VODREN-524583 format. One record per atom (N, C-alpha, C, O): residue in three letters; x, y, z. Coordinates in pm, 1 decimal. Example, Ala and Ser with C-alpha at 12.3 -4.5 7.8 and 13.67 -1.06 7.14 Angstrom:
2
fivex,X,Y,Z
ala,1319.0,-569.0,780.0 .
ala,1230.0,-450.0,780.0 .
ala,1320.0,-330.0,780.0 .
ala,1423.6,-331.9,846.5 .
ser,1285.0,-225.0,708.0 .
ser,1367.0,-106.0,714.0 .
ser,1290.0,3.0,787.0 .
ser,1340.9,113.8,803.9 .
END
This chain:
166
fivex,X,Y,Z
met,-322.1,472.1,1012.4 .
met,-278.9,393.0,899.8 .
met,-298.9,247.1,936.8 .
met,-264.4,206.1,1047.6 .
thr,-353.0,169.9,847.4 .
thr,-370.0,27.1,869.4 .
thr,-294.8,-47.9,762.1 .
thr,-247.6,11.1,664.9 .
asn,-283.8,-178.7,779.9 .
asn,-213.9,-259.4,680.2 .
asn,-290.0,-265.3,548.7 .
asn,-235.5,-312.5,448.9 .
lys,-415.2,-218.4,545.8 .
lys,-492.7,-218.7,422.6 .
lys,-458.3,-100.0,333.1 .
lys,-499.2,-97.1,217.0 .
asp,-383.9,-1.9,384.6 .
asp,-352.8,119.1,309.9 .
asp,-234.7,102.0,215.3 .
asp,-227.0,171.5,114.1 .
tyr,-143.3,11.8,245.7 .
tyr,-24.9,-3.5,162.9 .
tyr,26.8,-145.9,171.9 .
tyr,-7.6,-220.5,263.6 .
leu,108.1,-181.6,77.1 .
leu,167.8,-314.1,71.7 .
leu,311.0,-299.2,24.1 .
leu,336.4,-236.8,-78.9 .
leu,404.3,-356.1,98.7 .
leu,544.7,-353.3,60.4 .
leu,585.0,-494.6,19.6 .
leu,562.4,-589.6,94.6 .
leu,644.1,-508.9,-97.6 .
leu,687.5,-638.4,-146.5 .
leu,837.1,-634.8,-172.6 .
leu,888.2,-539.0,-230.6 .
lys,906.8,-738.4,-130.3 .
lys,1048.4,-751.9,-161.3 .
lys,1058.5,-856.1,-271.7 .
lys,1017.7,-970.8,-253.4 .
leu,1112.7,-816.3,-385.8 .
leu,1125.7,-904.0,-500.8 .
leu,1269.9,-948.5,-514.3 .
leu,1360.9,-865.7,-509.9 .
ser,1292.4,-1078.5,-530.8 .
ser,1425.7,-1133.3,-551.9 .
ser,1424.9,-1215.0,-679.8 .
ser,1333.8,-1294.6,-702.8 .
val,1526.3,-1195.4,-763.1 .
val,1536.9,-1267.3,-889.6 .
val,1674.2,-1333.4,-893.5 .
val,1776.1,-1267.5,-872.9 .
leu,1676.5,-1464.1,-920.1 .
leu,1799.8,-1539.0,-933.4 .
leu,1825.1,-1560.0,-1081.7 .
leu,1739.3,-1612.6,-1152.7 .
glu,1941.9,-1519.3,-1128.7 .
glu,1972.2,-1524.4,-1271.1 .
glu,2102.1,-1600.2,-1292.0 .
glu,2202.9,-1571.7,-1227.3 .
gln,2099.3,-1697.6,-1383.2 .
gln,2221.0,-1768.0,-1421.0 .
gln,2253.8,-1726.9,-1563.5 .
gln,2178.2,-1755.9,-1656.2 .
val,2367.0,-1659.2,-1580.6 .
val,2404.7,-1603.4,-1710.1 .
val,2442.5,-1714.6,-1806.4 .
val,2391.9,-1718.6,-1918.5 .
ser,2530.0,-1804.5,-1765.1 .
ser,2567.6,-1919.0,-1847.9 .
ser,2603.2,-2034.4,-1756.0 .
ser,2613.8,-2016.6,-1634.6 .
gly,2621.7,-2152.5,-1813.0 .
gly,2644.8,-2271.7,-1733.9 .
gly,2772.7,-2268.6,-1652.2 .
gly,2779.6,-2336.3,-1549.6 .
asn,2874.0,-2193.4,-1692.5 .
asn,3000.0,-2193.4,-1619.4 .
asn,3018.6,-2071.4,-1529.1 .
asn,3125.7,-2054.7,-1470.8 .
glu,2917.0,-1986.0,-1516.1 .
glu,2925.8,-1868.6,-1429.5 .
glu,2835.7,-1884.9,-1308.3 .
glu,2735.4,-1956.2,-1312.4 .
ala,2872.8,-1818.7,-1202.1 .
ala,2791.9,-1822.5,-1080.2 .
ala,2661.0,-1746.7,-1101.9 .
ala,2652.4,-1658.4,-1187.3 .
cys,2560.7,-1782.2,-1024.4 .
cys,2431.2,-1714.5,-1032.4 .
cys,2442.1,-1575.4,-970.3 .
cys,2523.6,-1551.4,-881.3 .
arg,2358.5,-1485.0,-1019.3 .
arg,2349.1,-1350.7,-963.6 .
arg,2208.6,-1333.1,-907.9 .
arg,2112.5,-1390.2,-959.4 .
ile,2198.1,-1253.5,-802.4 .
ile,2066.9,-1225.5,-744.6 .
ile,2043.7,-1075.0,-748.7 .
ile,2133.6,-996.0,-719.6 .
ser,1922.7,-1037.0,-784.9 .
ser,1883.3,-896.6,-785.4 .
ser,1762.5,-883.1,-694.6 .
ser,1674.7,-969.4,-693.5 .
glu,1758.3,-773.3,-617.5 .
glu,1646.3,-750.0,-527.3 .
glu,1598.1,-607.1,-542.5 .
glu,1675.1,-516.3,-574.0 .
asp,1468.8,-589.2,-519.6 .
asp,1410.4,-455.9,-526.0 .
asp,1289.2,-454.3,-435.0 .
asp,1236.5,-559.5,-398.6 .
ile,1245.6,-336.4,-398.6 .
ile,1128.6,-317.6,-313.9 .
ile,1018.7,-253.2,-398.1 .
ile,1044.4,-157.8,-471.4 .
leu,898.5,-304.2,-387.9 .
leu,783.0,-250.5,-458.6 .
leu,682.1,-205.9,-354.5 .
leu,643.2,-284.4,-268.0 .
thr,639.7,-81.5,-362.0 .
thr,540.3,-27.6,-270.0 .
thr,410.4,-5.5,-345.3 .
thr,408.5,62.5,-447.8 .
ile,301.8,-62.7,-294.8 .
ile,169.7,-44.7,-354.5 .
ile,86.4,31.8,-253.0 .
ile,71.1,-11.4,-138.7 .
ile,32.4,146.0,-295.5 .
ile,-46.1,230.6,-206.5 .
ile,-190.9,228.2,-254.5 .
ile,-219.1,251.8,-372.0 .
cys,-281.7,199.5,-162.4 .
cys,-424.1,192.4,-194.6 .
cys,-493.3,313.3,-134.4 .
cys,-493.8,330.5,-12.5 .
asp,-551.5,396.9,-218.6 .
asp,-625.7,511.8,-169.9 .
asp,-761.8,465.3,-119.4 .
asp,-820.1,373.1,-176.5 .
pro,-813.0,527.0,-14.1 .
pro,-945.6,488.9,34.0 .
pro,-1052.4,526.3,-69.1 .
pro,-1032.6,614.8,-152.4 .
ala,-1165.6,456.8,-61.2 .
ala,-1275.9,485.4,-152.7 .
ala,-1321.9,628.8,-131.2 .
ala,-1328.2,674.9,-17.2 .
pro,-1354.7,701.1,-240.0 .
pro,-1398.5,839.6,-223.0 .
pro,-1532.6,845.4,-150.8 .
pro,-1618.6,758.9,-167.8 .
thr,-1547.9,949.8,-69.8 .
thr,-1675.6,969.0,-1.4 .
thr,-1764.4,1055.5,-89.3 .
thr,-1717.1,1151.1,-150.8 .
pro,-1894.7,1022.0,-95.6 .
pro,-1984.2,1101.2,-181.2 .
pro,-1999.1,1243.0,-127.8 .
pro,-1998.1,1266.1,-6.9 .
leu,-2012.8,1336.3,-219.4 .
leu,-2032.0,1475.4,-181.5 .
leu,-2176.4,1495.5,-135.8 .
leu,-2268.3,1434.0,-189.8 .
pro,-2195.8,1581.7,-36.1 .
pro,-2333.2,1606.9,7.4 .
pro,-2410.8,1679.2,-103.2 .
pro,-2355.2,1757.9,-179.8 .
ser,-2539.8,1650.1,-108.8 .
ser,-2622.2,1717.0,-210.5 .
ser,-2646.9,1860.9,-167.4 .
ser,-2647.1,1891.9,-48.3 .
arg,-2667.5,1947.7,-264.7 .
arg,-2693.2,2088.6,-232.8 .
arg,-2812.0,2137.2,-314.9 .
arg,-2849.3,2077.2,-415.7 .
asn,-2868.1,2243.8,-270.5 .
asn,-2981.2,2305.1,-338.4 .
asn,-2931.0,2366.1,-469.2 .
asn,-2836.2,2444.5,-466.2 .
pro,-2991.2,2333.1,-584.7 .
pro,-2943.1,2388.2,-712.2 .
pro,-2955.0,2540.1,-720.4 .
pro,-2890.6,2602.1,-805.0 .
asn,-3036.0,2600.8,-634.1 .
asn,-3050.4,2745.9,-635.5 .
asn,-2939.0,2816.7,-558.7 .
asn,-2922.4,2938.1,-570.7 .
glu,-2862.0,2740.0,-478.9 .
glu,-2751.8,2800.1,-403.5 .
glu,-2628.0,2809.6,-491.3 .
glu,-2604.8,2725.1,-577.7 .
ser,-2550.2,2912.1,-468.2 .
ser,-2423.1,2920.1,-541.1 .
ser,-2320.4,2836.7,-466.0 .
ser,-2320.4,2834.4,-342.9 .
pro,-2233.4,2768.8,-538.3 .
pro,-2134.0,2686.0,-470.0 .
pro,-2037.0,2770.9,-387.8 .
pro,-1998.0,2880.4,-428.4 .
thr,-1999.3,2718.1,-272.1 .
thr,-1904.3,2786.0,-185.4 .
thr,-1772.2,2711.2,-193.8 .
thr,-1765.0,2594.2,-156.3 .
pro,-1667.1,2777.4,-242.5 .
pro,-1539.1,2706.5,-252.0 .
pro,-1484.7,2673.7,-112.6 .
pro,-1495.6,2753.7,-19.6 .
thr,-1426.2,2554.8,-100.3 .
thr,-1363.6,2512.0,23.7 .
thr,-1213.8,2505.6,0.5 .
thr,-1167.8,2428.8,-83.9 .
pro,-1136.8,2585.1,74.2 .
pro,-991.9,2582.0,52.8 .
pro,-932.3,2449.6,101.4 .
pro,-976.0,2394.0,202.2 .
thr,-834.7,2401.6,30.3 .
thr,-761.3,2282.0,68.8 .
thr,-620.7,2323.8,108.3 .
thr,-549.8,2387.8,30.7 .
val,-581.4,2287.5,228.3 .
val,-450.4,2324.9,279.1 .
val,-356.5,2205.9,260.4 .
val,-384.2,2095.9,308.1 .
thr,-247.3,2228.5,191.9 .
thr,-144.2,2126.2,175.3 .
thr,-18.9,2174.3,245.8 .
thr,44.7,2270.3,202.3 .
pro,17.1,2106.7,356.3 .
pro,136.4,2152.3,427.5 .
pro,261.8,2129.8,344.1 .
pro,275.0,2029.3,274.3 .
thr,351.2,2223.6,353.0 .
thr,479.4,2208.7,284.6 .
thr,589.1,2211.5,389.1 .
thr,576.3,2276.6,492.8 .
ile,695.2,2141.4,361.2 .
ile,807.2,2135.3,454.2 .
ile,925.2,2206.2,391.7 .
ile,968.0,2173.3,281.0 .
thr,976.5,2302.8,463.1 .
thr,1095.5,2372.4,419.2 .
thr,1208.9,2328.8,510.1 .
thr,1208.4,2361.2,628.9 .
pro,1306.1,2255.9,456.8 .
pro,1415.6,2211.0,543.5 .
pro,1486.6,2329.3,607.7 .
pro,1517.9,2428.3,541.5 .
ser,1511.1,2317.4,736.5 .
ser,1580.9,2423.5,807.3 .
ser,1730.6,2410.0,784.0 .
ser,1777.9,2309.2,731.5 .
ala,1804.1,2512.8,823.9 .
ala,1949.5,2509.9,806.8 .
ala,2009.5,2394.1,884.8 .
ala,2102.0,2328.6,837.0 .
ser,1957.0,2367.8,1006.2 .
ser,2013.3,2259.5,1086.6 .
ser,1985.6,2125.0,1021.7 .
ser,2067.1,2033.5,1033.1 .
met,1871.1,2110.9,952.9 .
met,1839.3,1984.8,886.6 .
met,1940.9,1955.4,777.6 .
met,1987.1,1842.0,765.6 .
ser,1976.0,2053.9,699.1 .
ser,2068.1,2029.8,589.2 .
ser,2211.4,2010.0,637.8 .
ser,2291.1,1947.2,568.2 .
leu,2246.3,2062.4,756.5 .
leu,2381.4,2045.3,807.6 .
leu,2402.0,1907.6,871.0 .
leu,2511.7,1852.4,863.3 .
leu,2299.4,1852.2,932.6 .
leu,2314.1,1726.4,1004.0 .
leu,2293.5,1604.6,914.9 .
leu,2355.6,1500.9,938.3 .
tyr,2209.4,1614.1,815.0 .
tyr,2175.0,1499.5,732.5 .
tyr,2186.9,1537.5,585.4 .
tyr,2146.2,1646.7,545.5 .
asp,2242.2,1448.5,505.7 .
asp,2264.4,1482.0,365.7 .
asp,2150.5,1439.1,272.1 .
asp,2157.2,1466.3,152.3 .
asn,2046.3,1372.8,323.9 .
asn,1932.2,1331.4,241.1 .
asn,1802.3,1353.0,315.8 .
asn,1796.5,1334.0,437.3 .
thr,1697.9,1392.4,244.3 .
thr,1564.7,1407.7,302.4 .
thr,1462.2,1352.7,205.3 .
thr,1462.6,1387.4,87.2 .
leu,1373.1,1265.7,256.0 .
leu,1259.6,1216.1,178.6 .
leu,1135.4,1287.2,230.5 .
leu,1103.5,1276.7,348.9 .
val,1064.9,1359.4,144.0 .
val,945.5,1433.9,181.9 .
val,824.7,1363.3,123.9 .
val,823.4,1328.3,5.8 .
leu,722.1,1341.9,207.2 .
leu,598.4,1279.8,161.1 .
leu,500.9,1389.9,121.6 .
leu,459.4,1471.0,204.4 .
ala,465.6,1391.0,-4.6 .
ala,375.7,1493.5,-57.1 .
ala,232.4,1464.8,-14.2 .
ala,198.2,1352.4,22.4 .
gly,150.5,1567.0,-19.4 .
gly,7.9,1551.4,8.3 .
gly,-31.2,1606.7,143.5 .
gly,51.1,1661.1,217.0 .
ile,-159.8,1591.3,174.7 .
ile,-211.5,1640.9,301.8 .
ile,-190.4,1535.3,409.9 .
ile,-161.9,1419.4,380.0 .
asn,-204.7,1576.5,535.5 .
asn,-171.2,1487.1,645.6 .
asn,-275.9,1377.9,669.7 .
asn,-266.9,1306.2,769.3 .
thr,-374.0,1363.7,581.9 .
thr,-469.1,1253.3,592.0 .
thr,-451.9,1154.2,477.7 .
thr,-525.0,1055.5,470.1 .
ser,-356.4,1179.1,388.7 .
ser,-334.8,1088.3,275.8 .
ser,-202.4,1013.7,294.5 .
ser,-106.1,1067.3,349.2 .
ile,-200.2,890.0,248.1 .
ile,-80.2,807.2,257.6 .
ile,5.3,831.3,133.8 .
ile,-45.5,840.3,22.1 .
ser,134.1,841.4,155.6 .
ser,227.2,866.7,46.6 .
ser,354.5,787.9,72.8 .
ser,374.4,736.4,182.8 .
ser,440.7,778.2,-28.0 .
ser,569.6,713.0,-7.6 .
ser,675.5,781.6,-92.3 .
ser,645.5,847.6,-191.8 .
ser,799.6,764.3,-50.2 .
ser,912.6,819.4,-122.6 .
ser,1031.4,726.5,-100.1 .
ser,1049.1,672.8,9.3 .
ser,1113.5,707.5,-204.9 .
ser,1227.2,616.1,-195.5 .
ser,1352.9,679.5,-251.9 .
ser,1348.4,755.3,-348.8 .
ser,1465.6,647.0,-189.2 .
ser,1595.6,689.8,-238.4 .
ser,1703.3,621.5,-155.7 .
ser,1683.5,595.5,-37.0 .
asn,1817.0,592.2,-217.4 .
asn,1935.4,541.0,-148.0 .
asn,1907.9,417.6,-63.2 .
asn,1966.7,403.0,44.0 .
gly,1819.4,327.8,-108.6 .
gly,1792.7,205.5,-34.0 .
gly,1695.4,221.8,80.3 .
gly,1687.8,135.2,167.5 .
ile,1619.6,332.5,82.2 .
ile,1520.8,358.3,187.6 .
ile,1387.2,389.3,121.6 .
ile,1381.7,467.1,26.4 .
thr,1278.2,328.5,172.2 .
thr,1142.2,363.9,132.1 .
thr,1070.2,410.8,257.1 .
thr,1059.6,337.0,355.1 .
phe,1020.6,534.2,253.5 .
phe,948.9,594.5,365.9 .
phe,801.9,601.1,328.1 .
phe,767.0,660.3,225.9 .
val,715.0,541.2,408.9 .
val,571.1,538.6,384.9 .
val,502.8,601.9,505.1 .
val,530.2,564.6,619.2 .
gly,414.2,697.3,480.1 .
gly,343.0,761.4,590.5 .
gly,246.5,865.8,539.0 .
gly,212.0,868.6,420.8 .
tyr,204.0,950.6,629.0 .
tyr,108.0,1054.5,594.7 .
tyr,177.5,1172.3,526.8 .
tyr,291.9,1205.1,558.4 .
gly,106.4,1235.5,433.0 .
gly,159.1,1351.9,362.8 .
gly,199.7,1460.6,460.2 .
gly,141.4,1474.4,567.7 .
gly,300.2,1537.6,421.5 .
gly,350.5,1643.8,507.5 .
gly,460.3,1597.6,602.1 .
gly,512.5,1678.0,679.3 .
ser,496.6,1469.7,597.6 .
ser,603.9,1415.7,681.9 .
ser,735.5,1417.3,604.5 .
ser,736.2,1426.2,481.7 .
ala,846.3,1408.6,677.1 .
ala,977.7,1405.7,612.8 .
ala,1072.9,1321.3,695.3 .
ala,1064.0,1317.6,818.0 .
leu,1163.8,1253.7,627.1 .
leu,1266.8,1172.3,690.6 .
leu,1402.2,1221.7,642.6 .
leu,1428.0,1225.0,522.3 .
ser,1489.5,1260.3,736.1 .
ser,1625.3,1305.1,703.1 .
ser,1724.6,1203.4,757.6 .
ser,1709.1,1153.4,869.0 .
tyr,1827.4,1173.2,677.3 .
tyr,1924.3,1070.5,715.1 .
tyr,2052.9,1093.0,636.7 .
tyr,2056.6,1172.6,542.8 .
asn,2157.7,1022.3,676.3 .
asn,2283.5,1024.8,603.1 .
asn,2294.5,897.5,521.1 .
asn,2269.2,787.9,571.3 .
asn,2332.2,912.4,394.9 .
asn,2348.8,798.0,306.0 .
asn,2468.0,715.9,353.3 .
asn,2575.7,770.1,378.1 .
thr,2448.0,583.2,365.9 .
thr,2557.6,498.1,412.9 .
thr,2655.8,465.3,301.0 .
thr,2765.5,416.6,328.3 .
asn,2618.7,491.0,175.8 .
asn,2702.2,461.8,59.4 .
asn,2738.7,314.5,47.6 .
asn,2832.9,279.8,-23.7 .
thr,2665.9,227.8,116.2 .
thr,2688.7,83.6,104.5 .
thr,2557.4,18.5,63.9 .
thr,2495.3,-53.0,142.5 .
leu,2516.2,43.9,-58.9 .
leu,2387.3,-5.0,-106.6 .
leu,2393.8,-150.4,-152.1 .
leu,2299.5,-199.2,-214.2 .
ser,2503.3,-220.5,-122.6 .
ser,2515.7,-359.1,-164.3 .
ser,2455.3,-456.2,-63.4 .
ser,2458.8,-577.3,-85.3 .
ser,2400.2,-405.6,46.0 .
ser,2340.1,-492.4,145.8 .
ser,2229.3,-575.1,81.8 .
ser,2146.2,-522.7,7.7 .
ala,2228.9,-704.4,111.2 .
ala,2132.5,-793.6,47.8 .
ala,2005.4,-810.6,129.9 .
ala,1908.8,-869.4,81.1 .
thr,2002.6,-761.2,252.5 .
thr,1884.0,-779.9,336.3 .
thr,1825.8,-644.8,376.1 .
thr,1895.0,-543.0,380.1 .
asn,1696.0,-647.8,405.4 .
asn,1622.9,-527.5,442.9 .
asn,1564.4,-542.5,582.2 .
asn,1545.4,-653.6,631.6 .
ser,1536.6,-430.6,643.8 .
ser,1466.0,-425.9,771.3 .
ser,1352.1,-327.3,757.9 .
ser,1348.0,-247.4,664.4 .
ile,1259.0,-333.6,852.8 .
ile,1147.8,-238.5,852.7 .
ile,1132.6,-182.7,993.2 .
ile,1138.0,-255.7,1092.2 .
leu,1113.3,-50.2,999.7 .
leu,1095.9,20.2,1125.7 .
leu,958.3,85.2,1123.8 .
leu,930.2,169.3,1038.4 .
tyr,872.8,46.5,1217.5 .
tyr,738.2,103.3,1228.2 .
tyr,745.0,225.8,1318.0 .
tyr,797.1,218.8,1429.3 .
ile,692.4,338.4,1269.7 .
ile,696.3,466.3,1340.5 .
ile,565.0,484.1,1415.3 .
ile,457.9,484.3,1354.7 .
arg,573.5,498.9,1547.9 .
arg,453.3,513.0,1630.0 .
arg,468.5,631.4,1725.3 .
arg,575.9,654.6,1780.8 .
leu,359.3,705.7,1743.2 .
leu,355.0,813.7,1842.7 .
leu,279.5,761.4,1963.4 .
leu,168.7,709.5,1950.3 .
gly,339.5,774.9,2081.3 .
gly,279.5,724.7,2204.2 .
gly,372.9,625.6,2270.1 .
gly,495.0,637.4,2260.2 .
asp,313.3,526.0,2338.7 .
asp,394.3,421.1,2399.8 .
asp,339.3,285.1,2358.2 .
asp,244.0,277.6,2280.7 .
glu,399.1,177.7,2409.5 .
glu,361.6,43.2,2366.8 .
glu,215.8,9.3,2395.5 .
glu,157.7,-75.0,2327.1 .
asn,155.3,73.7,2496.1 .
asn,17.2,44.2,2533.7 .
asn,-85.0,134.8,2466.3 .
asn,-202.3,99.2,2455.5 .
asn,-40.7,252.2,2421.0 .
asn,-132.9,349.8,2362.6 .
asn,-56.9,429.8,2257.3 .
asn,18.3,521.2,2291.1 .
tyr,-76.0,396.1,2130.3 .
tyr,0.2,460.3,2024.2 .
tyr,-84.7,477.5,1899.0 .
tyr,-189.9,415.5,1883.3 .
thr,-35.4,563.9,1810.5 .
thr,-89.0,581.6,1675.8 .
thr,25.1,554.4,1579.1 .
thr,131.6,615.3,1588.9 .
glu,2.4,462.4,1485.2 .
glu,108.1,431.6,1388.5 .
glu,102.7,534.0,1275.8 .
glu,-1.9,553.7,1214.1 .
phe,216.5,599.5,1248.9 .
phe,223.8,704.1,1148.0 .
phe,288.1,660.1,1018.8 .
phe,278.6,731.1,918.7 .
gly,352.5,547.2,1017.7 .
gly,414.6,501.7,894.4 .
gly,523.0,400.9,922.7 .
gly,533.2,346.3,1032.5 .
asn,604.4,377.3,820.3 .
asn,716.7,286.5,838.4 .
asn,829.0,323.3,743.6 .
asn,811.2,397.2,646.8 .
ile,944.7,269.3,775.2 .
ile,1064.2,290.5,693.2 .
ile,1118.4,151.9,659.2 .
ile,1154.3,74.9,748.2 .
leu,1123.8,121.3,531.5 .
leu,1185.8,-1.5,483.5 .
leu,1324.4,37.5,435.3 .
leu,1337.1,126.5,351.2 .
phe,1429.9,-27.8,487.3 .
phe,1565.4,18.0,457.7 .
phe,1661.0,-99.7,446.9 .
phe,1636.7,-207.6,501.0 .
leu,1770.7,-75.9,375.4 .
leu,1877.5,-174.4,367.0 .
leu,1943.8,-186.4,504.0 .
leu,1957.7,-86.9,575.2 .
asp,1984.4,-306.4,540.5 .
asp,2043.1,-328.5,672.4 .
asp,2172.0,-250.5,696.3 .
asp,2214.5,-236.7,811.0 .
ser,2234.4,-199.9,591.7 .
ser,2355.4,-119.8,610.8 .
ser,2326.7,8.7,688.4 .
ser,2420.3,71.4,738.0 .
tyr,2199.6,50.1,700.4 .
tyr,2163.0,169.6,777.0 .
tyr,2146.0,142.1,926.2 .
tyr,2140.0,236.5,1004.9 .
ile,2138.2,14.9,967.2 .
ile,2114.4,-17.1,1108.5 .
ile,2220.1,51.4,1195.4 .
ile,2340.0,43.9,1168.2 .
gly,2172.5,118.2,1300.4 .
gly,2261.0,187.5,1394.7 .
gly,2287.0,332.7,1360.7 .
gly,2338.3,406.5,1444.8 .
ser,2252.6,377.0,1237.7 .
ser,2274.1,518.7,1203.9 .
ser,2150.2,599.2,1243.6 .
ser,2041.0,543.9,1257.3 .
ser,2168.1,728.4,1261.6 .
ser,2060.7,813.9,1312.2 .
ser,1978.1,873.3,1199.2 .
ser,2021.4,879.5,1084.1 .
phe,1857.4,917.1,1235.8 .
phe,1769.5,987.1,1143.6 .
phe,1689.0,1090.7,1220.4 .
phe,1679.1,1086.3,1343.0 .
lys,1632.0,1183.6,1145.6 .
lys,1540.3,1284.1,1199.8 .
lys,1412.3,1273.4,1119.1 .
lys,1416.3,1266.0,996.3 .
ile,1298.2,1272.4,1187.9 .
ile,1169.6,1257.7,1120.1 .
ile,1077.4,1370.3,1163.0 .
ile,1072.6,1407.1,1280.3 .
tyr,1003.6,1425.2,1065.8 .
tyr,909.9,1534.5,1088.9 .
tyr,768.6,1477.0,1080.5 .
tyr,725.5,1433.6,973.7 .
leu,695.9,1476.6,1193.2 .
leu,558.5,1425.8,1199.6 .
leu,473.1,1523.5,1279.5 .
leu,516.7,1573.1,1383.4 .
asn,354.9,1551.0,1233.1 .
asn,261.6,1636.6,1308.2 .
asn,325.7,1767.2,1356.6 .
asn,306.5,1807.8,1471.3 .
asn,401.3,1831.8,1269.0 .
asn,463.9,1961.1,1297.9 .
asn,570.2,1955.9,1407.8 .
asn,597.8,2057.9,1471.0 .
lys,630.0,1839.1,1431.5 .
lys,736.6,1824.7,1530.1 .
lys,847.4,1738.8,1472.4 .
lys,823.0,1653.1,1387.5 .
tyr,970.5,1762.3,1519.2 .
tyr,1084.4,1679.8,1481.7 .
tyr,1111.3,1577.8,1591.9 .
tyr,1102.8,1608.1,1710.9 .
tyr,1143.8,1456.4,1548.8 .
tyr,1182.4,1348.3,1639.3 .
tyr,1312.6,1288.3,1587.2 .
tyr,1339.8,1292.7,1467.2 .
tyr,1392.5,1232.6,1676.9 .
tyr,1520.7,1173.1,1639.6 .
tyr,1520.4,1025.6,1676.5 .
tyr,1468.0,986.8,1780.9 .
gly,1579.7,943.2,1589.5 .
gly,1583.0,800.4,1616.0 .
gly,1703.3,734.3,1552.2 .
gly,1786.0,798.4,1487.3 .
ile,1710.3,603.6,1572.8 .
ile,1817.5,519.3,1519.6 .
ile,1752.0,411.3,1433.5 .
ile,1652.4,351.4,1474.3 .
phe,1807.2,386.3,1314.8 .
phe,1755.8,279.4,1229.9 .
phe,1773.8,146.1,1301.9 .
phe,1884.1,110.7,1343.6 .
gln,1663.9,73.4,1315.4 .
gln,1664.4,-58.4,1377.9 .
gln,1548.6,-138.3,1319.7 .
gln,1456.9,-81.0,1260.7 .
asn,1552.0,-266.8,1335.4 .
asn,1442.3,-350.9,1287.8 .
asn,1338.7,-360.6,1399.5 .
asn,1371.8,-401.6,1510.7 .
gly,1214.6,-323.7,1371.5 .
gly,1109.9,-333.5,1473.1 .
gly,1027.5,-206.9,1483.3 .
gly,978.9,-154.8,1382.9 .
tyr,1012.1,-157.1,1606.8 .
tyr,925.3,-43.8,1634.6 .
tyr,1003.4,67.5,1703.0 .
tyr,1097.9,42.1,1777.7 .
val,962.2,191.9,1676.3 .
val,1013.8,304.8,1750.9 .
val,892.2,385.3,1797.5 .
val,800.7,412.8,1719.8 .
tyr,893.3,422.6,1926.1 .
tyr,784.1,500.8,1985.5 .
tyr,837.4,639.3,2018.4 .
tyr,936.6,653.7,2089.9 .
phe,770.5,740.9,1965.6 .
phe,805.3,879.1,1995.4 .
phe,695.0,935.7,2084.2 .
phe,576.3,914.7,2059.3 .
gln,735.8,1007.3,2187.3 .
gln,639.0,1070.1,2275.7 .
gln,592.6,1199.8,2213.6 .
gln,673.7,1289.2,2189.8 .
gly,463.8,1212.0,2186.9 .
gly,406.6,1328.1,2118.9 .
gly,399.3,1445.1,2207.3 .
gly,353.4,1551.4,2165.4 .
END
């Protein structure tokens, strides 16, 4: 995944209702996902019959332990080569299809600031970036479980980077 695949924007609007009232601020996150340009199909002999190619779309079935430990799960639809995103409860998860993020809702969605956590497999010197999590700061310090490449990893919401050993 590169920075050319998606764009996250934080929008803030300052509104003054009337001259004698305090201003109000509203914030929201906008995720723009850019699909790569399609690759041309190879030419074939018109006398040949077409051969169907199956497309495998991985599906994630939450396990019993997943539902007991975390009360929310964001699942990214699609195949593991396509970028997808999902948002709920002040969290936007962006990554490859077939991934999932499980977490507990903090129930404090009034946080005015956001953080971003970049998800990487490997170490600081040799890694592959798999996605990111944009979240309200009220989640900082709480735990999450993430499903990437057919494995579960556990982490803590923080601003910056997290490296999981594959």
